[in-house]
C-alpha positions in Angstrom: 67.3 115.7 103.9 69.6 116.2 100.9 70.2 119.4 99.0 71.6 119.3 95.6 72.4 121.9 92.9 69.5 123.4 90.9 68.2 122.0 87.5 67.9 125.5 86.1 71.2 126.6 84.5 70.8 130.3 85.4 70.2 129.5 89.1 72.8 126.9 89.0 75.5 129.2 87.7 74.6 131.7 90.4 74.9 129.1 93.1 78.2 128.1 92.0 79.5 131.6 91.5 78.5 132.4 95.0 80.0 129.1 96.4 77.0 128.5 98.5 77.5 124.8 98.7 81.0 125.2 99.8 80.1 127.8 102.4 77.4 125.9 103.8 79.4 122.7 104.0 82.2 124.7 105.8 79.6 126.1 108.2 78.4 122.5 109.1 82.0 120.9 109.3 83.9 123.7 110.9 82.2 126.9 112.1 79.3 125.5 113.9 81.2 122.8 115.7 83.7 125.4 116.9 80.8 127.5 118.2 79.4 124.3 119.9 82.9 123.7 121.6 83.2 127.3 123.0 79.9 126.6 124.9 81.1 123.1 125.9 84.4 124.6 127.2 82.2 127.0 129.3 80.2 124.0 130.6 77.1 124.5 128.4 75.8 121.8 126.0 74.1 123.3 123.0 73.1 122.4 119.5 72.3 124.9 117.0 71.0 122.7 114.1 70.9 119.3 112.4 73.8 116.9 112.0 75.7 117.0 108.8 76.8 113.8 106.9 79.6 113.5 104.5 79.2 111.6 101.2 82.0 110.1 98.9 81.4 112.4 95.9 82.7 115.5 94.3 79.1 116.7 93.5 77.7 119.8 95.4 75.4 118.5 98.1 74.4 119.1 101.6 73.1 116.0 103.5 71.4 116.7 106.9 69.6 114.8 109.7 65.9 114.5 109.3 64.7 116.4 112.2 60.9 115.4 111.9 61.1 112.2 114.0 62.6 114.2 116.8 59.5 116.3 117.0 60.8 119.5 115.0 58.6 121.4 112.6 58.1 124.9 111.4 55.4 127.4 112.3 52.8 128.8 110.0 54.8 131.5 108.2 51.6 133.4 107.2 50.6 133.9 110.8 54.0 134.6 112.0 55.7 133.8 115.3 54.0 134.7 118.7 55.8 136.0 121.7 57.1 132.5 123.0 58.6 131.6 119.7 60.1 134.9 119.1 61.9 134.7 122.5 63.1 131.3 121.8 64.6 132.4 118.5 66.2 135.6 119.8 67.8 133.6 122.6 69.3 131.1 120.2 70.4 134.0 117.9 72.0 135.8 120.8 74.1 132.6 121.7 75.0 132.1 118.0 76.2 135.9 117.8 78.0 135.6 121.0 80.0 132.6 120.0 80.6 134.0 116.5 82.1 137.2 118.1 84.3 135.2 120.5 85.4 132.9 117.5 86.4 136.0 115.5 88.4 137.4 118.5 90.3 134.1 119.0 90.9 133.3 115.4 91.6 136.7 114.0 88.2 137.0 112.1 86.6 134.9 109.3 87.6 133.8 105.8 86.9 136.6 103.1 84.0 134.4 101.8 82.0 135.3 105.0 82.0 139.1 104.1 79.5 139.0 101.4 76.2 137.2 102.2 73.8 138.1 99.5 76.0 140.7 97.9 78.9 138.9 96.2 80.7 140.9 93.5 80.3 138.1 91.0 76.5 138.4 91.3 76.3 142.3 91.2 74.9 142.4 87.6 72.2 139.8 88.1 71.2 141.2 91.4 70.9 144.7 90.0 68.6 143.4 87.3 66.4 141.6 89.7 66.4 144.6 91.9 65.4 146.9 89.1 62.5 144.5 88.2 61.2 144.3 91.7 61.5 148.0 92.3 59.2 148.8 89.3 56.6 146.4 90.6 56.8 147.4 94.3 56.5 151.1 93.5 53.5 150.4 91.3 51.9 148.5 94.3 52.8 151.2 96.8 50.9 153.8 94.9 47.8 151.8 95.9 48.6 151.7 99.6 46.2 153.9 101.8 49.1 156.0 103.3 51.5 156.0 100.5 51.7 159.8 100.5 53.8 159.6 103.6 56.7 157.8 102.0 56.2 157.3 98.3 58.4 160.3 97.1 61.3 159.3 99.5 61.0 155.7 98.3 61.1 156.8 94.7 64.1 159.1 95.2 66.3 156.3 96.7 65.7 153.6 94.3 68.7 154.6 92.2 71.1 154.4 95.2 69.8 151.3 96.9 71.6 148.8 95.0 75.0 150.4 95.8 73.9 151.0 99.3 73.3 147.3 99.7 76.7 146.5 98.2 78.3 148.8 100.7 77.1 146.4 103.5 80.2 144.4 102.4 82.3 146.9 104.2 82.8 146.1 107.9 83.3 148.7 110.6 86.0 147.4 113.0 84.9 149.9 115.5 81.4 148.3 115.7 80.4 145.2 117.4 80.3 142.5 114.7 79.0 139.0 114.5 78.7 136.2 111.9 75.1 136.6 110.9 73.1 133.6 110.0 72.1 135.7 107.0 68.7 134.0 106.1 66.9 133.8 109.5 63.2 133.5 108.6 60.3 131.3 109.8 61.0 128.4 107.3 64.6 128.3 108.4 63.7 127.9 112.0 62.5 124.6 113.4 61.0 124.2 116.8 60.9 121.0 118.8 57.8 120.4 121.0 57.0 118.0 123.8 53.7 116.0 124.1 52.0 119.0 125.8 53.1 121.5 123.0 55.8 123.2 124.9 59.0 124.3 123.0 61.9 122.1 124.0 64.5 123.5 121.6 65.0 125.7 118.6 67.2 125.1 115.6 68.5 127.3 113.0 68.8 125.6 109.5 70.2 126.6 106.1 73.6 128.2 106.4 74.1 129.1 102.8 74.5 133.0 103.1 76.1 133.8 106.5 77.7 137.2 106.5 80.1 138.8 109.1 79.1 142.3 110.1 76.5 144.3 112.1 74.0 142.1 114.0 71.4 144.6 112.7 71.1 142.3 109.6 69.9 139.3 111.4 67.6 141.3 113.7 65.8 143.2 111.1 65.7 140.3 108.7 64.2 138.0 111.4 61.8 140.4 113.1 60.5 142.1 110.0 60.0 138.9 108.0 58.7 136.5 110.8 57.2 138.1 113.8 53.3 138.1 114.1 51.9 141.4 112.8 50.6 142.4 116.1 54.1 142.2 117.7 56.4 143.2 114.9 56.6 146.8 115.4 54.8 147.3 118.8 57.4 145.0 120.5 60.4 145.7 118.2 62.4 147.5 121.0 61.4 144.9 123.6 62.8 142.2 121.3 66.0 144.1 120.9 66.3 144.4 124.7 65.5 140.7 125.0 68.2 139.8 122.5 70.7 142.1 124.2 70.2 140.7 127.6 71.1 137.2 126.3 73.8 138.4 124.1 75.5 140.1 126.9 75.1 137.2 129.2 76.6 134.7 126.7 79.5 137.0 125.8 80.5 137.1 129.4 80.0 133.4 129.7 82.4 132.8 126.8 84.9 135.4 128.2 84.6 137.9 125.3 87.8 140.0 125.6 86.7 143.2 124.0 84.1 145.9 125.0 80.8 144.4 125.7 78.1 145.9 123.5 75.5 148.0 125.3 71.8 148.1 124.6 72.6 151.6 123.2 75.2 150.2 120.9 72.8 147.7 119.4 70.1 150.3 118.9 72.7 152.6 117.3 73.7 149.9 114.9 70.1 149.4 113.9 69.6 153.1 113.2 72.9 153.3 111.1 72.0 150.2 109.3 68.4 150.8 108.4 69.0 149.6 104.9 68.5 146.1 106.3 65.0 147.0 107.3 64.1 148.2 103.9 65.8 145.2 102.2 64.0 142.7 104.4 60.6 144.4 104.0 60.9 144.5 100.3 62.4 141.1 99.8 62.1 138.2 102.2 58.9 139.5 103.9 57.2 139.5 100.5 57.9 135.9 100.0 57.0 135.0 103.5 53.6 136.5 103.4 52.5 135.2 100.0 49.9 132.5 100.0 51.3 129.1 98.9 51.6 128.7 95.1 53.1 126.5 92.5 54.7 129.6 91.0 56.9 130.0 94.1 60.4 128.9 92.7 63.8 130.2 92.2 63.3 130.8 88.6 60.4 133.2 89.0 62.1 134.9 92.0 65.1 135.7 89.9 63.7 135.8 86.4 62.0 138.5 84.3 59.6 136.7 82.0 55.9 137.2 82.1 55.4 134.4 84.7 58.1 135.6 86.9 56.8 139.2 86.9 53.3 138.0 87.6 54.7 136.0 90.5 56.5 139.0 91.9 53.5 141.3 91.4 51.4 138.9 93.5 54.0 139.1 96.2 53.7 143.0 96.4 50.0 143.5 95.7 48.3 141.1 98.0 46.3 142.3 101.0 48.5 140.6 103.6 51.7 142.1 102.4 50.0 145.5 101.9 48.8 145.5 105.6 52.2 144.8 106.9 53.9 147.4 104.5 51.4 150.1 105.4 52.7 149.9 109.0 56.4 149.2 108.4 57.1 151.9 105.7 56.2 155.0 107.9 58.0 153.3 110.8 61.2 152.9 108.8 60.9 156.5 107.4 60.7 157.9 111.0 63.8 155.8 112.1 65.7 157.4 109.2 66.0 154.2 107.1 65.5 156.1 103.8 68.7 158.1 104.6 71.2 155.8 102.6 74.3 158.1 103.1 
């Protein structure tokens, strides 16, 4: 599989400004092999994703191994992941996070380019414009939700603050446990390998364009909110965090992490402090995940503000599937304090 730059000039300029191809190439050639070596030195052979191949060109590209012949595939994003698939991803995520924390400890941190994820300074104006367009549509849709009176006024009151609050996630608290988040961990960026009986043999994380060093609350909210089956998403949220923590703790010890090992309480504390990632995930990636397949699903419509783009975004926020999830998630986030952006 090869990824090349986008045909649309606006999208192309944004990708270039964010350095996404350079970041992803560096992930495949330097960071991921270093994580793999940490485990090899501890006696564990692990693969996080597909092989990367070099081409003799100066053009922006990412050339990756085709995983389909090895039996890898995605799950149905509309249905979401069941318990077994959730556990497999959280186990692999914990291994990734553990290696990333040890790498930071041994190498004095990460390059500055890994601080930003979605929220690079160069993209602030365009992201604010997109955010404002989306907010007007989602607030219109929320008024039609059956329980909107529980959270509508608070949602409305934080919208002017939300863009700046998201950009504050660039700041890293050195007193917290921090990891290199995958940054875009949702069902289509996760591939599962199955045996002839349908059992999961391995789980790969793909698409390393927007990794971000910081709180693991980012990956945890983003993945669980966007990709868990509706019946598990909230009812088993705390279980998923405990399961993740058990494997994180185990792998940090395996890799001889020299700093204080994070407790389960530490991880939950981080999730409460960084509830903004729950809001961001439910209003952003989850809307795209739960939309029925459509020819209008493209980068131009996701970022744009013309009539076609606005109609596409309204479809994301007003469909019955998304509404069902949001009617459960928004009260849950409110009662966890996620609307407090201070």
